[in-house]
C-alpha positions in Angstrom: 40.6 16.7 40.4 38.0 14.3 41.8 35.2 16.5 40.5 36.6 16.4 36.9 37.1 12.6 37.0 33.6 12.2 38.4 32.2 14.5 35.7 34.0 12.5 33.0 32.6 9.2 34.3 29.0 10.6 34.4 29.4 12.0 30.9 30.7 8.6 29.6 27.8 6.8 31.2 25.2 9.1 29.7 26.7 8.8 26.3 26.9 5.0 26.5 23.2 4.8 27.5 22.1 6.9 24.5 24.1 5.0 21.9 22.0 2.8 19.7 22.9 -0.9 19.8 24.0 -2.3 16.5 21.4 -4.7 15.0 22.5 -8.0 13.6 22.8 -8.4 9.9 19.5 -9.0 8.0 19.3 -12.6 6.9 17.1 -14.0 4.2 15.0 -16.8 5.7 14.0 -19.9 3.8 10.4 -20.9 4.5 8.7 -24.2 3.8 5.3 -24.3 2.1 3.8 -25.6 5.3 5.2 -22.8 7.4 4.0 -20.3 4.8 0.5 -21.6 5.1 0.4 -20.5 8.7 1.5 -16.9 8.0 -0.9 -14.1 8.5 -1.2 -12.0 5.3 -2.0 -8.3 5.6 -1.2 -4.9 4.3 2.5 -5.2 5.4 3.0 -8.5 3.5 3.9 -8.9 -0.2 4.2 -12.1 -2.2 6.4 -11.8 -5.3 6.6 -14.3 -8.1 10.0 -13.6 -9.7 9.4 -15.9 -12.7 8.7 -14.6 -16.3 5.3 -13.2 -17.2 4.6 -16.4 -19.2 5.4 -18.6 -16.2 3.3 -16.4 -13.9 0.4 -16.5 -16.3 0.5 -20.3 -16.4 -0.2 -20.4 -12.6 0.8 -18.5 -9.5 -0.1 -18.1 -5.9 -3.3 -16.2 -5.2 -2.4 -12.6 -4.4 1.1 -12.8 -5.8 2.6 -10.0 -7.9 4.9 -10.7 -10.8 8.3 -9.1 -11.0 10.5 -10.9 -13.5 14.0 -11.3 -12.1 15.5 -12.1 -15.5 14.2 -9.1 -17.5 16.8 -6.7 -16.1 14.3 -4.3 -14.5 14.0 -6.2 -11.2 16.6 -4.1 -9.3 15.0 -0.9 -10.6 11.5 -2.1 -9.6 12.5 -2.8 -6.0 13.6 0.8 -5.6 9.9 1.7 -5.3 9.0 -1.0 -2.8 8.4 -0.3 0.9 11.5 -1.6 2.8 9.5 -2.1 6.0 7.1 -4.6 4.5 7.5 -8.4 4.7 8.5 -10.0 1.4 7.9 -13.6 0.4 9.6 -14.6 -2.9 9.3 -17.7 -5.0 10.2 -18.9 -8.5 10.2 -22.2 -10.4 13.0 -23.9 -8.5 14.1 -21.5 -5.7 17.2 -20.3 -7.6 15.9 -17.0 -8.9 14.0 -16.2 -5.7 17.2 -16.8 -3.8 19.1 -14.3 -6.0 16.2 -11.8 -5.8 16.2 -12.1 -2.0 19.9 -11.3 -2.0 19.2 -8.1 -4.0 16.5 -7.1 -1.5 19.0 -7.7 1.4 21.6 -5.6 -0.3 19.1 -2.8 -0.9 18.3 -2.7 2.8 15.1 -4.6 3.1 14.6 -6.1 6.6 12.0 -8.9 6.3 12.8 -11.3 3.4 11.6 -14.9 3.0 12.5 -17.3 0.2 9.6 -19.7 -0.4 11.5 -21.6 -3.0 9.7 -23.5 -5.9 6.2 -22.8 -7.1 5.5 -26.5 -7.8 6.2 -27.3 -4.1 3.9 -24.5 -3.0 1.2 -25.7 -5.3 1.6 -29.3 -4.2 1.3 -28.2 -0.6 -2.2 -27.0 -1.4 -1.7 -23.3 -1.4 -4.4 -21.4 -3.4 -3.3 -20.7 -7.0 -4.6 -18.8 -10.0 -4.1 -19.2 -13.7 -4.4 -16.1 -15.9 -7.0 -16.3 -18.7 -5.7 -15.8 -22.2 
């Protein structure tokens, strides 16, 4: 009887050691323009401007891609994005980027930052580009 009890204890210990620990829920992090300035950009980072193409053309952060949150295709577009990359989102006021970040979170993305409003990013001295017409 002792051997059976000992075997069961050993088995329980082995299984408990191999179980994966649950990770905490992914949270969208808000980031100030000043904090964003210090971030290291690389192949695993993506900056997304979720404003309309017209807003994007009038000025956007250098290196930012445009994915219009309001056009109805945003949710479909993010299906093709790499969930392991780090995403920085911004818009005109922070409202659309907040909603877009929530969609990324629901879709299983792990590293999501809401940068808020483009005017604040521009005012902080981050490099910007205007599209030529």
